[in-house]
Every structure is written in C-alpha cells, then in structure tokens.
C-alpha positions in Angstrom: -11.4 16.3 6.2 -14.3 18.2 7.2 -16.9 18.0 4.8 -20.1 20.7 4.6 -23.3 19.2 6.0 -24.9 19.8 2.4 -22.5 17.8 0.6 -22.8 14.9 2.7 -26.4 15.1 2.7 -26.1 15.4 -1.2 -24.2 12.2 -1.0 -26.6 10.2 0.6 -29.3 11.5 -1.5 -27.1 10.3 -4.8 -26.2 7.1 -2.9 -29.9 6.3 -2.1 -30.9 7.4 -5.8 -28.5 4.8 -7.6 -29.8 2.0 -5.0 -33.4 2.7 -5.9 -33.0 3.2 -9.8 -31.1 -0.4 -9.5 -33.5 -2.1 -7.6 -36.3 -0.6 -9.7 -34.4 -1.8 -13.3 -34.0 -5.5 -11.6 -37.7 -5.4 -10.8 -38.5 -3.9 -14.4 -36.0 -6.3 -16.7 -37.5 -9.4 -14.6 -41.0 -8.2 -15.9 -39.5 -8.2 -19.3 -40.0 -4.1 -19.8 -36.4 -3.6 -20.4 -34.7 -5.0 -23.7 -31.2 -5.8 -24.3 -28.5 -6.0 -21.3 -28.6 -5.0 -17.9 -25.6 -4.9 -15.7 -26.6 -3.0 -11.8 -24.7 -1.2 -9.9 -26.4 -1.8 -6.4 -23.6 -2.3 -3.8 -21.1 0.0 -5.0 -22.9 3.2 -4.6 -19.8 4.8 -2.4 -17.3 4.7 -4.9 -19.0 6.5 -7.8 -20.5 9.2 -5.5 -17.2 9.6 -3.5 -15.4 10.2 -6.5 -17.7 12.4 -8.2 -18.7 14.5 -5.2 -15.4 16.7 -6.4 -15.8 16.7 -10.0 -17.2 19.8 -12.0 -19.8 19.8 -15.4 -16.4 20.7 -17.2 -14.3 17.4 -15.7 -14.9 13.8 -17.6 -15.6 10.8 -16.6 -15.7 7.3 -18.9 -17.9 4.5 -17.7 -18.1 1.0 -18.2 -21.2 -1.6 -18.7 -22.3 -1.4 -15.4 -22.8 2.6 -15.6 -26.1 3.6 -14.3 -24.4 4.5 -11.0 -21.5 6.8 -12.7 -24.5 8.5 -14.6 -26.3 9.6 -11.4 -23.3 10.6 -9.3 -22.3 13.1 -12.2 -25.7 14.4 -12.4 -27.9 12.7 -15.1 -31.4 13.0 -14.7 -33.1 9.5 -14.2 -36.2 10.3 -16.0 -34.2 10.3 -19.9 -32.0 7.3 -18.0 -35.1 4.8 -17.4 -36.2 5.8 -20.8 -33.2 4.7 -22.5 -33.6 1.8 -20.8 -37.0 1.3 -21.9 -36.0 2.1 -25.4 -38.5 5.1 -25.6 -38.1 8.4 -27.8 -37.3 10.6 -24.6 -34.2 8.9 -23.5 -30.5 10.4 -23.5 -29.7 8.6 -26.5 -33.0 8.5 -28.3 -33.6 5.0 -26.8 -31.5 3.4 -29.3 -28.4 3.1 -27.1 -29.8 1.3 -24.3 -28.4 1.0 -20.8 -24.9 0.2 -21.5 -24.5 3.6 -23.7 -26.2 6.7 -21.5 -24.1 9.7 -22.0 -24.4 13.3 -21.5 -21.6 15.3 -22.7 -23.1 18.6 -21.3 -22.4 17.3 -17.7 -19.0 15.5 -18.5 -20.5 12.1 -18.6 -18.9 10.9 -21.7 -20.8 7.6 -21.9 -21.0 4.1 -20.3 -19.5 1.8 -22.6 -19.9 -2.0 -23.5 -16.4 -2.6 -24.5 -14.3 -3.6 -21.3 -11.7 -1.3 -20.7 -12.7 1.1 -23.6 -12.9 4.0 -21.0 -9.4 4.5 -20.6 -8.0 5.9 -23.7 -11.2 8.3 -23.5 -10.4 9.5 -20.7 -6.7 10.0 -21.7 -8.0 11.9 -24.7 -10.2 14.0 -22.2 -7.2 14.7 -20.1 -5.0 15.6 -23.0 -7.7 18.0 -24.3 -7.6 19.7 -20.8 -4.1 20.1 -21.0 -3.7 21.1 -24.3 -6.7 23.7 -23.8 -4.6 25.2 -20.5 -7.6 24.5 -18.0 -7.4 22.7 -14.8 -10.0 20.1 -15.7 -9.8 16.5 -14.8 -11.2 13.3 -16.2 -12.0 10.0 -14.4 -11.8 6.6 -16.0 -14.1 3.9 -14.1 -13.3 0.4 -14.7 -13.6 -3.3 -13.0 -10.8 -5.5 -11.9 -11.2 -7.7 -15.0 -10.4 -4.3 -17.1 -7.7 -3.6 -15.7 -6.3 -6.4 -17.2 -6.3 -5.0 -20.3 -4.0 -3.7 -22.5 -6.1 -0.3 -23.0 -5.9 0.7 -19.5 -2.2 0.0 -19.4 -1.4 1.9 -22.5 -3.7 4.7 -21.2 -1.9 4.7 -17.9 1.3 4.8 -19.5 0.5 7.8 -21.9 -1.5 9.5 -18.7 2.1 9.2 -16.7 4.3 10.3 -19.9 2.2 13.0 -20.4 1.4 13.8 -16.7 -2.3 14.0 -17.8 -5.0 14.9 -15.4 -6.8 11.6 -15.2 -7.7 9.4 -12.4 -8.1 5.5 -13.1 -10.5 4.2 -10.3 -10.4 0.5 -10.4 -14.1 -1.1 -8.8 -12.9 -4.0 -7.7 -16.1 -6.3 -7.0 -14.1 -9.3 -6.7 -15.1 -10.8 -10.0 -14.5 -10.8 -13.8 -17.6 -11.4 -15.0 -18.0 -15.1 -13.1 -14.1 -15.6 -12.4 -12.6 -14.7 -9.1 -9.5 -13.2 -9.0 -8.2 -14.2 -5.3 -10.4 -16.4 -4.1 -9.5 -17.0 -0.2 -8.6 -20.7 -0.4 -7.2 -20.2 -4.0 -3.4 -21.3 -3.8 -3.2 -20.0 -7.7 -4.5 -16.6 -8.9 -7.2 -17.3 -11.2 -6.6 -14.5 -13.8 -3.3 -12.4 -12.5 -0.5 -12.8 -10.2 -0.8 -9.3 -8.4 -1.8 -9.6 -5.0 -3.1 -6.1 -5.3 -4.4 -4.4 -8.3 -2.9 -1.0 -7.2 0.9 -2.5 -7.3 0.5 -2.2 -11.5 0.5 1.7 -11.1 4.1 1.6 -10.0 5.1 0.3 -13.2 4.1 3.4 -14.7 5.4 5.6 -12.0 1.9 6.3 -11.1 0.8 6.8 -7.1 -1.9 4.5 -6.0 -3.5 3.1 -3.0 -6.3 0.5 -2.3 -9.1 1.1 -0.2 -12.5 0.0 1.4 -14.7 1.1 -1.2 -17.9 0.5 0.5 -16.9 3.6 2.9 -17.9 6.4 1.0 -15.8 9.0 3.3 -12.5 6.7 2.2 -13.1 7.0 -1.3 -13.6 11.0 -0.8 -11.0 11.6 0.8 -8.6 9.2 -1.7 -10.6 11.1 -4.6 -9.8 14.6 -3.2 -5.8 13.8 -3.0 -6.1 12.3 -7.0 -8.3 15.2 -8.1 -6.0 17.9 -6.3 -2.8 16.2 -7.6 -4.5 16.3 -11.1 -5.8 19.8 -11.3 -2.0 21.0 -10.4 -1.0 19.8 -13.1 0.8 16.7 -11.4 -0.4 14.0 -13.3 -2.3 10.8 -13.0 -3.1 8.4 -9.9 -4.8 5.3 -9.2 -7.5 4.7 -7.0 -8.3 0.9 -6.5 -11.7 0.4 -4.5 -12.8 -2.7 -3.0 -16.4 -3.3 -3.0 -19.3 -5.7 -4.2 -21.9 -5.7 -6.6 -25.1 -7.0 -5.1 -26.9 -8.4 -8.4 -25.4 -10.9 -10.7 -22.9 -9.8 -13.7 -25.9 -9.2 -15.9 -29.8 -9.1 -15.6 -30.5 -13.1 -15.7 -27.2 -14.6 -14.5 -27.8 -17.6 -12.3 -25.2 -16.7 -9.9 -23.7 -20.3 -9.3 -19.9 -18.9 -8.8 -20.8 -17.3 -5.5 -22.8 -18.6 -2.7 -26.0 -17.1 -1.0 -23.8 -17.3 2.1 -21.1 -14.9 0.7 -23.6 -12.3 -0.8 -25.2 -12.3 2.8 -21.9 -11.6 4.3 -20.9 -8.8 1.8 -24.3 -7.1 2.8 -23.3 -6.4 6.3 -21.0 -4.0 5.1 -23.6 -2.0 2.6 -22.2 1.3 2.1 -25.6 3.1 2.0 -26.3 1.9 5.8 -22.7 2.2 6.9 -22.7 5.5 5.5 -26.1 6.4 7.2 -25.1 5.3 10.6 -22.2 7.4 10.2 -24.4 10.5 9.3 -26.6 10.0 12.1 -24.0 9.3 14.7 -22.9 12.7 13.5 -26.1 14.4 14.1 -25.6 15.3 10.4 -29.1 13.2 9.7 -31.9 11.8 12.0 -33.1 8.7 11.5 -36.2 9.9 10.4 -34.5 12.6 7.7 -32.3 9.5 6.3 -35.2 7.3 6.0 -37.3 11.1 4.1 -34.2 11.0 1.7 -34.7 7.1 0.7 -38.4 7.7 0.4 -37.5 10.7 -1.7 -35.0 8.8 -3.8 -37.6 5.9 -4.3 -40.4 8.3 -5.6 -38.3 10.1 -7.8 -37.7 6.6 -9.6 -41.1 5.9 -9.3 -41.8 9.5 -11.4 -38.9 8.2 -14.0 -40.6 5.1 -14.6 -44.0 6.8 -15.1 -42.1 9.3 -17.6 -40.7 6.5 -19.5 -43.6 4.4 -19.9 -45.7 7.6 -21.3 -43.0 8.0 -23.8 -43.1 7.2 -27.4 -41.6 4.2 -28.1 -38.3 4.4 -30.7 -39.3 4.0 -34.3 -37.6 1.5 -36.1 -36.5 4.0 -38.8 -34.6 6.1 -36.5 -31.9 3.5 -36.8 -30.7 5.6 -40.0 -30.3 8.7 -38.3 -27.6 10.3 -35.6 -25.2 8.0 -37.4 -22.6 11.0 -38.0 -22.0 14.2 -36.9 -23.1 17.2 -39.1 -21.7 18.7 -40.8 -19.3 15.6 -41.6 -17.3 15.3 -44.7 
C-alpha cells in the first residue's frame, strides 16, 4: 500500500510522542506527582497510530483504562492531558477525571474508561448515530484481550453485526489480562479462554476478522484501511486483533512478578517505534538524523506539557459539585 511521506512522518511523530508522554508519566508517578491510578501504553504505539491515522475528527473512538496512546493518536493535546494527570484545572476534565477519563468529544475522542469492556456499547451507539444520520462516519472500540471476555463487548459485536453498524473492534492483545496470561507457551490448559485466537470469536457474529502483528504499525495501518473502508461503505463491523506487548506493569506500582525480565527484554527486541524507524530510514523517508530530531521534538513537547501542568492551578475541592449534569437538564 502506497502511503504519502507526510503521512508516514506524522505516524512516526505520534508514536514517539506517545512514548515520550508515557515515559514521563512513569517518572512523574514514581515521584509522587500524579494522584490516582495510571496505566501506561508504552510498547503498543503501533496499534493506536495505525488505526487512528485513517480517522477524521467526525469519527469516534472509545478507549480503555490504558488510554493515553489512543488520545494522542486521535489528536488530543498533551498539555491538557498532562494537566489532567496532575489534577489541574486546565486538564481536559478540569482535573477531576484523571488518567482514566480523558476525553475530547470535539475530535471524536469519547473518553478513556476505567470499566473494562465499557467502550463497546459506546462505540456501537456512535456507530448507530452515524448510520441514523446517514453519514459515512465510523467508530472504533479499542479493548484489551481481557475485555474481549466481557459481555459488553460480545453484545456490542452482535448488535453491530445485526444492524450493520460502522464499528471496528480493535483488540489490543498484550498477552495479559492484568496479571493472567491467556495462553502461556508452556501451558497445557488455557488460562482464561479456550479460544486459541481471539479473532475466531468474530465468526460467531458473522464479522470478518484478522489477527496481525500489532508491533508492525504498517500491518495495523493496512488492516485498519480495509476495516474503515468496509464501515464507510455501509458493509458493517470488523474485528482486528493486534498482538502486542506493554512495557510497563498493568498499573504504575505493579510489582510485575507474573512475568520475567527475560521475557520483557525479548519483547523489546520487537519495539514498534524502532521497527518503524528502521523501515522509514530504509525507504529513504527519513534519515537517522531526522528521526532523532523527531524523537527529541516529542520529548521537548512533553516537557513543555509538564511545565504547563505544573504552573496550572490545582483543582478546587468545591468543584466536585459542578459539571455533574448536562445543562439544561430535566
């Protein structure tokens, strides 16, 4: 698939921005500057960027508790994102939502979500809205491998299939449902599913599905292109299972005793950013110097976001009583 240079460079920029943001969030949490829970997306950048590159502002995505990467890939600004993490008034949710609830409806980011599998019904609803309004807009539900066990995801897939809704269900299979590995290489029995491939489940709903290397951003890009085209043409939903790996624990502070350091080191040999960078240099799209400049620019942008957040006023306790209802309400 031929892709314009500016698109490829933008993809690399967003991937490096996600990584820089997550690495900094890891650092800030360890320093005690971020209240609440934080779940980091580092290592999975190829999935969010590969999918969201095809989307317009009018298209919707629903996210998970591990949502920073989806936010940045969809176009959220890292300054109010960082302010939200630091509980500042200038955050996307005025500092009251934190890491798991960042949203920007103006660009189709319907929100990260602390409830596992909760994005399915929201994505189906957005898809139904697009269909009833006779648009060619699509919605994407990002969910983890554990979330694909939830009834909410299964029911949403069924409804999307029956009504031919323009929804793409993207399973980010990082191998672990919190600390439980689905199919360990030496396991004789499945840990939490008898399905050897999560994409097989789509057949029960008559939905086309593929399983791909989620650490290859171009493989994700190509699979998403087909799924988005299908959805825009009114042909219904698709399922894309992206096999990837999260570099940090399930949450910040996770001791990570359920996987070995050797396993983590092996996974990092397939780093999605380094693989994409090597491909771009090989293609002549970027030089090593240009690639490094993009990485440095991403780190600088994140540092500026931290400065913005630290200089912003903290959320006031009394603000807990505001923004509870949509106005006007009945």
